[in-house]
C-alpha positions in Angstrom: 0.0 0.1 0.0 2.9 2.4 0.9 4.8 1.8 -2.5 1.3 2.7 -4.4 0.8 5.8 -2.3 4.5 6.7 -3.1 4.2 6.2 -6.8 1.1 8.2 -6.9 2.9 11.1 -5.0 5.9 10.9 -7.4 3.6 11.7 -10.3 2.8 14.8 -8.8 6.3 16.1 -8.9 5.9 18.0 -12.1 2.9 19.7 -11.3 4.1 20.8 -7.8 7.2 22.2 -9.1 5.5 24.1 -11.8 3.1 25.4 -9.1 6.4 26.8 -7.1 8.2 28.0 -10.2 5.3 30.0 -11.1 4.7 31.6 -7.9 1.3 30.3 -7.1 2.3 28.5 -3.8 5.2 28.7 -1.6 7.4 26.0 -0.8 5.8 25.5 2.7 2.6 25.4 1.3 3.7 22.6 -1.3 4.9 20.5 1.7 1.3 21.1 3.1 -0.2 19.9 0.0 1.8 16.7 -0.1 1.1 16.0 3.4 -2.7 16.3 2.8 -2.7 14.4 -0.3 -0.7 11.7 1.4 -3.1 11.2 4.2 -6.0 11.2 1.6 -4.2 8.6 -0.5 -3.7 6.5 2.5 -7.3 6.6 3.4 -8.2 5.5 -0.1 -6.0 2.8 0.0 -7.7 1.0 3.0 -9.3 -2.3 2.5 -12.6 -0.7 2.7 -12.5 3.1 1.9 -15.6 5.2 3.1 -17.7 7.1 0.6 -16.9 10.2 3.0 -13.0 9.5 2.2 -13.5 10.4 -1.6 -15.9 13.0 -1.2 -13.5 14.9 1.3 -10.5 14.4 -0.9 -12.6 15.8 -3.8 -13.6 19.0 -2.0 -10.0 19.3 -0.8 -9.0 19.5 -4.5 -11.6 21.6 -5.6 -10.9 24.1 -2.9 -7.0 23.7 -4.0 -7.8 24.5 -7.6 -10.0 27.2 -6.8 -7.2 28.8 -4.9 -4.8 28.2 -7.9 -7.0 29.9 -10.0 -7.5 32.9 -7.9 -3.8 33.4 -7.3 -3.4 33.0 -11.3 -5.7 36.0 -11.9 -4.1 38.0 -9.2 -0.4 37.5 -10.8 -1.8 38.2 -14.4 -3.5 41.3 -12.7 0.0 42.5 -11.3 1.7 41.7 -14.8 -0.9 43.7 -16.6 -0.6 46.7 -14.5 3.4 46.4 -14.5 3.1 46.4 -18.5 0.9 49.3 -18.5 3.3 51.5 -16.4 6.0 50.5 -18.7 3.8 51.6 -21.8 3.0 54.9 -20.4 6.6 55.6 -19.7 7.6 54.5 -23.3 4.3 56.2 -24.7 3.3 53.0 -26.5 -0.3 52.2 -27.4 -1.8 49.9 -24.4 -2.1 46.4 -24.9 -4.6 44.7 -22.5 -3.5 41.2 -23.4 -1.1 39.3 -21.1 0.1 36.1 -22.3 0.0 33.0 -19.8 1.4 29.7 -21.6 -0.9 26.8 -20.0 1.5 24.3 -18.1 0.9 21.0 -16.2 -0.5 22.8 -13.3 -3.4 24.3 -15.1 -4.8 20.9 -15.6 -3.7 18.5 -13.2 -6.0 19.6 -10.9 -8.8 18.8 -12.7 -7.5 15.4 -14.1 -6.9 14.3 -10.2 -10.6 15.4 -9.4 -12.0 13.4 -12.3 -9.7 10.4 -11.4 -10.9 10.5 -7.6 -14.7 10.6 -9.1 -13.6 7.7 -11.2 -12.5 5.6 -8.4 -15.4 6.4 -6.2 -18.1 5.5 -8.7 -16.2 2.4 -9.5 -16.2 1.6 -5.4 -19.8 2.8 -4.9 -21.4 1.7 -8.2 -25.0 1.9 -6.9 -24.6 5.5 -5.2 -26.6 7.9 -7.6 -25.5 11.0 -5.7 -21.7 10.3 -6.5 -22.8 9.4 -10.1 -24.5 13.0 -10.5 -21.8 14.8 -8.8 -19.3 13.2 -11.1 -21.4 14.1 -14.2 -22.1 17.8 -12.9 -18.5 18.3 -12.6 -17.8 17.1 -16.1 -20.5 19.4 -17.2 -19.2 22.4 -15.4 -15.6 22.1 -16.5 -16.8 21.1 -20.0 -14.4 18.3 -20.1 -14.4 15.5 -22.8 -14.8 12.7 -20.2 -18.5 13.9 -20.1 -19.7 11.1 -22.7 -17.8 8.3 -21.2 -19.0 9.1 -17.8 -22.6 9.3 -19.1 -22.3 5.7 -20.7 -20.9 4.4 -17.6 -23.7 5.6 -15.4 -26.2 4.5 -17.9 -24.6 1.3 -18.3 -24.7 0.7 -14.3 -28.2 2.3 -14.1 -30.3 1.6 -17.0 -33.4 1.8 -15.1 -33.2 5.3 -13.6 -35.0 7.8 -15.8 -33.4 10.8 -14.5 -30.0 9.6 -15.8 -31.6 9.4 -19.4 -33.0 12.9 -19.2 -29.9 14.1 -17.9 -28.0 12.6 -20.8 -30.4 13.8 -23.4 -30.5 17.2 -22.0 -26.7 17.3 -22.1 -26.5 16.3 -25.7 -29.4 18.8 -26.6 -28.2 21.8 -24.9 -24.5 21.5 -24.6 -23.3 19.2 -27.2 -25.9 20.6 -29.7 -26.6 17.0 -31.0 -30.2 16.6 -31.5 -30.1 13.4 -33.0 -27.9 12.0 -30.1 -30.4 13.3 -27.7 -33.5 12.0 -29.4 -31.5 8.3 -29.7 -31.1 8.7 -25.9 -34.7 9.5 -25.2 -35.9 6.8 -27.3 -33.4 4.2 -25.7 -34.7 5.5 -22.1 -38.3 4.8 -22.9 -37.3 1.4 -24.0 -35.6 0.8 -20.8 -38.2 2.7 -18.9 -41.4 2.7 -20.5 -43.2 3.3 -17.2 -41.7 6.6 -16.6 -43.8 9.7 -16.8 -41.2 12.2 -16.8 -39.2 10.6 -19.5 -42.3 10.8 -21.8 -43.1 14.4 -20.7 -39.4 15.4 -21.2 -39.2 13.7 -24.4 -42.2 15.7 -25.6 -40.6 18.9 -24.5 -37.5 18.2 -26.3 -39.1 17.5 -29.6 -41.3 20.9 -29.2 -38.4 23.0 -28.0 -36.4 21.9 -31.0 -39.1 22.8 -33.4 -39.2 26.3 -31.7 -35.4 26.5 -32.2 -36.0 25.8 -35.9 -38.6 28.4 -36.4 -36.3 31.0 -34.5 -33.8 30.3 -36.9 -36.0 30.8 -39.9 -37.2 34.1 -38.0 -33.7 35.3 -37.9 -33.3 34.6 -41.6 -36.2 36.9 -42.1 -39.1 34.5 -42.8 -42.0 35.3 -40.7 -42.7 32.0 -38.8 -45.1 31.7 -35.8 -43.5 29.7 -32.8 -45.3 26.8 -31.0 -46.0 28.6 -28.0 -49.1 30.9 -27.6 -48.3 34.5 -27.7 -49.8 37.0 -25.3 -51.5 40.1 -26.4 -48.6 42.1 -25.6 -46.3 40.3 -27.6 -48.6 40.5 -30.5 -48.8 43.9 -30.1 -45.1 44.5 -29.9 -44.5 42.4 -33.1 -47.4 44.5 -35.1 -45.4 47.9 -33.9 -42.1 46.5 -35.1 -42.6 45.0 -38.3 -39.6 46.5 -39.9 -37.6 44.3 -37.7 -38.9 41.3 -39.3 -38.5 42.4 -43.0 -37.4 39.3 -45.3 -33.7 39.5 -46.3 -34.9 38.7 -50.1 -37.8 41.1 -50.2 -38.5 42.9 -53.4 -40.5 45.9 -53.6 -43.1 46.7 -56.0 -44.0 43.1 -57.2 -47.3 42.6 -55.9 -47.5 39.1 -57.6 -44.3 37.9 -56.3 -45.4 39.3 -52.8 -48.5 36.8 -52.8 -46.5 34.0 -54.1 -44.0 34.5 -51.2 -46.8 34.9 -48.8 -48.4 31.5 -50.1 -45.0 29.6 -49.7 -44.6 31.2 -46.4 -48.1 30.0 -45.3 -47.3 26.4 -46.4 -44.1 26.4 -44.3 -45.9 27.4 -41.3 -48.7 25.1 -41.8 -45.8 22.3 -42.4 -44.4 23.2 -38.8 -47.7 23.2 -37.3 -48.6 19.9 -38.8 -45.1 18.6 -37.8 -45.5 19.6 -34.0 -48.9 18.1 -34.1 -47.9 14.7 -35.4 -45.0 14.4 -32.7 -47.5 15.3 -30.1 -50.2 12.8 -31.2 -47.1 10.1 -31.6 -45.8 10.6 -28.2 -49.3 10.9 -26.5 -50.4 7.6 -27.7 -47.2 5.8 -27.0 -47.2 7.0 -23.4 -50.9 6.1 -22.8 -50.1 2.9 -24.2 -47.3 2.3 -21.6 -49.1 3.9 -18.9 -52.9 3.4 -19.3 -53.9 4.0 -15.7 -51.7 7.0 -15.1 -54.0 10.1 -14.5 -51.0 12.7 -13.8 -49.5 11.8 -17.3 -52.6 12.9 -19.0 -52.9 15.9 -17.0 -49.4 16.9 -17.8 -50.2 16.4 -21.6 -53.2 18.6 -21.5 -51.1 21.4 -19.8 -48.5 21.3 -22.5 -51.7 21.4 -25.1 -53.0 24.4 -23.5 -49.3 26.1 -23.9 -48.6 25.4 -27.4 -50.5 26.5 -30.5 -50.5 23.4 -33.1 -52.3 22.5 -36.2 -55.4 20.3 -35.0 -54.7 21.1 -31.4 -58.2 21.5 -30.5 -59.2 18.2 -32.0 -56.4 16.4 -30.1 -57.5 18.1 -26.9 -60.9 16.6 -27.4 -59.6 13.4 -28.0 -57.5 13.5 -24.9 -60.4 14.4 -22.7 -62.5 11.9 -24.2 -60.4 9.3 -23.6 -59.5 10.5 -20.1 -63.3 10.3 -19.2 -63.6 6.8 -21.0 -60.6 5.4 -18.9 -61.2 7.3 -15.5 -64.9 8.1 -15.2 -64.7 5.2 -12.3 -62.3 7.4 -10.3 -63.4 10.2 -8.1 -60.3 12.2 -8.3 -60.7 12.8 -12.1 -64.4 14.3 -11.6 -62.7 16.4 -8.9 -60.1 17.7 -11.3 -62.4 18.3 -13.9 -64.7 20.3 -11.7 -61.8 22.3 -10.6 -60.8 23.0 -14.0 -63.8 24.8 -14.6 -62.8 27.7 -12.4 -58.8 27.3 -12.2 -58.3 30.0 -14.8 -61.0 32.4 -12.8 -58.8 32.0 -9.4 -55.7 33.9 -11.3 -57.7 36.9 -12.9 -59.0 39.8 -11.2 -61.9 42.0 -11.8 -63.9 39.3 -13.4 -67.5 39.8 -14.3 -70.0 38.5 -11.7 -71.8 36.7 -14.6 -68.7 35.0 -16.1 -67.7 33.7 -12.6 -71.1 32.5 -11.6 -71.2 30.6 -15.0 -67.8 29.0 -14.5 -68.9 27.9 -10.7 -72.5 26.8 -12.3 -70.3 24.4 -14.6 -68.1 23.0 -12.0 -71.4 22.5 -9.9 -72.6 20.4 -12.9 -69.6 18.4 -13.2 -69.9 17.4 -9.3 -73.8 16.7 -9.9 -72.9 14.4 -12.9 -70.1 12.6 -10.9 -72.4 11.9 -7.8 -74.7 10.0 -10.4 -71.9 7.9 -11.7 -70.2 7.6 -8.2 -72.5 8.2 -5.2 -69.7 7.5 -2.8 -68.5 9.2 0.3 -65.2 10.3 -0.9 -67.0 11.9 -3.8 -69.2 13.9 -1.6 -66.2 14.7 0.7 -64.4 16.3 -2.4 -67.6 18.0 -3.4 -67.8 19.6 0.1 -64.0 20.4 0.1 -64.6 22.4 -3.1 -67.3 24.6 -1.6 -65.0 25.1 1.5 -62.1 26.3 -0.8 -64.5 28.4 -2.7 -66.1 30.0 0.4 -63.1 30.2 2.8 -60.3 32.2 1.2 -57.7 31.4 4.0 -57.6 27.5 3.2 -54.6 26.3 1.5 -56.2 25.2 -1.7 -58.5 28.1 -1.8 -60.2 29.5 -4.9 -60.4 33.2 -4.2 -62.7 33.6 -7.5 -65.8 35.2 -5.7 -63.8 38.0 -4.1 -62.3 38.8 -7.2 -65.8 39.7 -8.6 -67.1 41.4 -5.4 -69.5 38.2 -4.6 -70.1 37.2 -1.1 -68.8 33.8 -0.6 -71.0 33.2 2.3 -74.3 33.6 -0.2 -73.3 29.9 -1.2 -73.7 28.5 2.1 -77.0 26.8 1.3 -75.0 24.8 -1.4 -72.5 23.2 0.7 -75.2 22.5 3.5 -77.0 20.8 0.6 -74.0 18.5 -0.1 -74.0 17.5 3.5 -77.7 17.0 3.7 -77.7 14.7 0.5 -74.6 12.8 1.7 -76.5 12.1 5.2 -79.8 11.1 3.1 -77.9 8.7 1.0 -76.1 7.1 3.7 -72.5 8.2 2.7 -72.1 10.8 5.7 -68.6 9.6 7.2 -67.3 10.8 10.5 -64.7 13.1 8.9 -67.7 14.8 6.5 -70.0 15.0 9.8 -67.3 16.9 11.6 -66.9 19.1 8.5 -70.6 19.5 8.6 -70.7 20.7 12.1 -67.3 22.7 11.9 -69.1 24.8 8.9 -71.8 26.0 11.1 -69.1 26.8 13.5 -67.1 28.8 11.1 -70.0 30.7 9.9 -70.9 31.7 13.5 -74.0 29.7 13.7 -73.2 28.2 17.0 -76.9 27.1 18.0 -77.4 25.1 14.8 -74.1 23.5 15.2 -75.1 22.4 18.8 -78.3 20.9 17.5 -76.7 19.2 14.6 -73.8 17.6 16.8 -76.5 16.3 19.5 -78.4 14.8 16.7 -75.4 13.0 15.2 -74.0 11.8 18.6 -77.3 10.4 19.6 -77.6 8.8 16.1 -75.2 7.1 13.8 -72.2 8.5 15.2 -72.7 7.5 18.6 -69.4 5.7 18.9 -67.5 8.8 16.8 -64.6 10.0 19.2 -63.9 13.1 17.1 -67.5 14.4 17.1 -68.3 13.7 20.7 -65.2 15.9 21.4 -66.3 18.4 18.9 -69.7 18.4 20.6 -68.0 18.9 24.3 -65.9 21.6 23.4 -68.8 23.5 21.6 -70.9 23.0 24.8 -68.3 24.5 26.8 -67.5 27.5 24.4 -71.3 28.0 24.2 -71.3 28.5 28.3 -68.1 30.9 28.2 -69.7 32.8 25.6 -72.9 33.4 27.2 -73.4 37.2 28.5 -75.3 36.1 31.5 -73.4 34.0 34.3 -73.6 30.3 34.1 -76.1 28.5 36.4 -75.4 25.3 38.2 -77.7 23.4 36.1 -75.9 24.2 33.0 -72.5 23.4 34.6 -74.0 20.1 35.6 -75.4 19.2 32.4 -72.1 20.0 30.7 -70.3 18.1 33.4 -72.6 15.0 32.8 -71.9 15.1 28.8 -68.2 15.4 29.6 -68.3 12.4 32.2 -70.4 10.4 29.3 -67.9 11.4 26.6 -64.7 10.8 28.6 -65.8 7.4 29.8 -66.3 6.1 26.3 -62.7 7.5 24.9 -59.3 6.3 25.6 -56.6 8.7 27.1 -54.8 9.3 24.0 -58.1 10.1 22.0 -59.4 12.5 24.8 -56.2 14.1 26.2 -57.1 17.7 24.9 -60.7 17.1 26.0 -59.5 16.2 29.3 -57.4 19.5 29.7 -60.0 21.6 28.6 -62.5 20.0 30.9 -60.0 20.6 33.9 -59.4 24.1 32.8 -63.2 24.7 32.3 -64.1 23.5 35.8 -60.9 24.9 37.8 -63.2 27.5 39.4 -66.0 25.1 41.0 -64.1 22.9 43.5 -66.8 20.3 43.9 -67.2 19.6 39.9 -63.3 19.9 39.7 -62.9 17.1 42.3 -65.1 14.8 40.8 -63.5 15.3 37.5 -60.1 14.5 38.9 -61.3 11.7 40.6 -62.7 10.2 37.1 -59.2 11.0 35.7 -57.8 9.0 38.5 -59.8 6.0 37.6 -58.9 6.2 33.9 -55.2 6.5 34.5 -55.5 3.4 36.9 -57.2 1.6 34.0 -54.3 2.6 31.8 -51.7 1.2 33.9 -48.0 2.2 33.9 -48.0 3.1 29.9 -47.1 6.7 29.1 -50.7 7.5 27.5 -51.8 9.5 30.5 -48.2 11.2 31.2 -49.0 14.4 29.4 -52.4 15.2 31.2 -50.8 14.4 34.6 -47.7 16.6 33.9 -50.0 19.3 32.7 -52.1 19.3 35.8 -49.1 19.4 38.2 -47.7 22.3 36.3 -50.9 23.9 36.1 -51.5 23.5 40.1 -48.0 24.9 40.8 -48.7 27.8 39.0 -51.9 28.4 40.5 -51.7 27.2 44.1 -48.4 27.0 44.7 -45.3 24.1 45.2 -47.0 22.3 48.2 -50.4 21.9 46.4 -48.3 20.4 43.4 -46.4 18.1 45.3 -49.7 16.9 46.9 -51.0 16.5 43.3 -48.2 14.6 41.9 -48.0 12.2 45.0 -51.8 11.5 44.2 -50.7 10.4 40.6 -47.7 8.6 42.1 -50.1 6.3 44.3 -51.6 4.9 41.3 -50.5 1.4 40.3 -47.3 1.2 38.2 -47.0 4.9 37.5 -45.5 6.4 34.2 -41.6 6.4 34.2 -42.0 9.6 32.2 -44.2 11.3 34.9 -41.4 10.2 37.5 -38.8 12.1 35.6 -41.1 14.9 35.1 -41.6 15.1 38.8 -38.1 14.8 39.5 -36.8 17.5 37.2 -39.3 19.7 38.9 -37.7 19.2 42.4 -34.1 19.3 40.8 -35.1 22.8 39.3 -36.4 23.9 42.7 -33.3 22.6 44.5 -31.2 25.1 42.3 -32.9 28.0 43.3 -32.5 27.3 47.1 -35.5 25.3 48.1 -34.5 23.1 51.2 -37.0 20.3 50.5 -36.5 19.7 46.8 -33.4 17.6 47.2 -34.9 15.4 49.9 -38.0 15.0 47.6 -36.0 14.4 44.4 -34.2 11.6 46.2 -37.5 9.9 47.6 -38.6 10.1 43.8 -35.7 8.4 42.5 -36.0 5.7 45.3 -39.3 5.1 44.3 -38.5 5.0 40.7 -35.8 2.6 40.9 -37.9 0.4 43.1 -40.4 0.1 40.4 -38.2 0.4 37.3 -34.9 -1.4 38.9 -33.7 -2.9 35.6 -33.9 0.4 34.1 -30.2 1.5 33.5 -31.1 5.1 32.3 -32.9 5.9 35.7 -29.8 4.6 38.1 -27.6 6.7 35.6 -29.8 10.0 36.3 -29.7 9.0 40.2 -26.1 8.7 40.1 -25.5 12.1 38.1 -27.6 13.9 40.2 -25.7 12.7 43.5 -22.5 13.6 41.5 -23.7 17.0 41.0 -25.5 17.9 44.1 -24.8 15.2 46.6 -21.4 13.8 48.4 -19.1 11.4 47.4 -20.5 9.0 49.9 -23.9 9.1 48.5 -22.8 8.9 44.8 -20.8 6.0 45.6 -23.5 4.4 47.3 -26.0 4.8 44.2 -23.1 3.5 42.1 -22.6 0.4 44.2 -26.5 -0.4 44.3 -26.7 0.2 40.4 -24.0 -2.5 39.9 -25.5 -4.9 42.3 -29.1 -4.6 40.9 -28.0 -4.6 37.3 -25.4 -7.4 37.9 -23.0 -5.3 35.8 -19.5 -4.9 36.4 -19.0 -2.1 34.1 -19.2 1.0 35.8 -21.9 3.4 34.7 -20.8 5.7 31.8 -21.0 9.6 32.9 -20.4 12.3 30.3 -17.8 14.5 31.3 -18.5 18.1 32.2 
């Protein structure tokens, strides 16, 4: 191994001599470069070199080459200034050029980085990240090894669509070889026929090529329309600057010749349009044949159709839509997409007329109604309801702010979404989530009384076992009492308490965690009801056993009592929780942290209480190494050497471990 490393270092001698001779690095810096390279070379010659070894070596060489380039530019700048001063003295004309003959040091750095990349991808053939770094470096430096690297990457990873796309893009954009790019795309489609991205990028490449051909003809003076649809401003600019597009071989005063020329030009334009249309049709049919069940593929094709202007593009769009409906009419996502497509353009335009917006909205509603006739499912009703929520409420993530743009009050359509929920309920498609949306819509629109009545009806009917609906109903009842202008009566408080007692007895602790906290806070000012509620919580925690499911509730109550009534009441509270069968280890740690923090601020009883808590914890969780370790660390910090050693001895004896507890160094 040492011989190989020494051989590789000796091969760098000419490069290092050149760097020192040209003044780019000093002798001490050359020694440091040799030392660092020797370290990296030894790492790479290990039996199993790590990926990070290669990456670190490459990063070092990149930084070194950047430093060499910066110093080279600085030297050239100094030489240029020196020459200017000499020319000024001699009165000669300034010559800005300063010759720098390339030598071995100018190319050795890039070659070495490429060699390291080569060794890395040979060692880690399956690492795509390394392959793409290798390719990207070749592309940035415009190195001739790029083509060879692409061939090797594709040979090892023929089923990765991204590599085919990258290779074709390089041939198309950098190497300017359209035939090679097309061949790569077609080979990629044969290797990965199920890749949507490959089909779409192949289509984009072909359309881009046609646009480049047309741009070339425009540069030659032939008025040829591009495939992309022009905006109004572009057309106006083109009309105002007709003289810029005058043909090079224009002959004036010959009306008949001009007509013939326009006719020939029109034929050329039609030829381009038809060629683009044929390409689009061919790729579309091939993609649909390869991916018949892909909805996103057809959506992307339609987006491209909307952005280009081709011969028979409208007919092709109709064909795509008909096939889309034929193949996906059984899919609710298709109907949702079609309906939202009716209003998607309106959401991005301001100052639309009221009639136009309402017409588009009506078409979307018609699509949803047709969908419900074909697929009367719960998911279809849910998507229909979500559509109305996105239209009515502009603060949602997928909102459609089309109504606000035309001055229409969105709440005028409240009856429409309520009708959707009612139809879902009558057809038996009202799910738990949809029922919660139904109730929540009343709340969002400020109709609390109607929301309460609906929640009561649903909880007493079909959704008597729905946890979310019961929680929603309980929170509404508490909100209703809190928002009342008059004071709460005892009958109302008892009514809400009985409701909460019923709900909390139905639900598990994780499901009702937030409701427990809300209820305890709500009844905190009524000692009698708060005591009863706390008793019910104790029963629920006892049922849960020693799991962590009730830890957050118990911890929140202890913290709340600490802030409201002080430390003595908080201690009484956590002792009640710890008296339950097999208390949670997380709750033990929470109480210990509470006492430890108090001991640091001077509470005399805190340290004694923390020790009691640790003794109780290690009695229950005697085989838990972390508990013993924390106990030992606390004694090291605030106890004496005798108490720390005693805990350490007990831990070794209990755990039957001769290895000392590992303690981090402070």
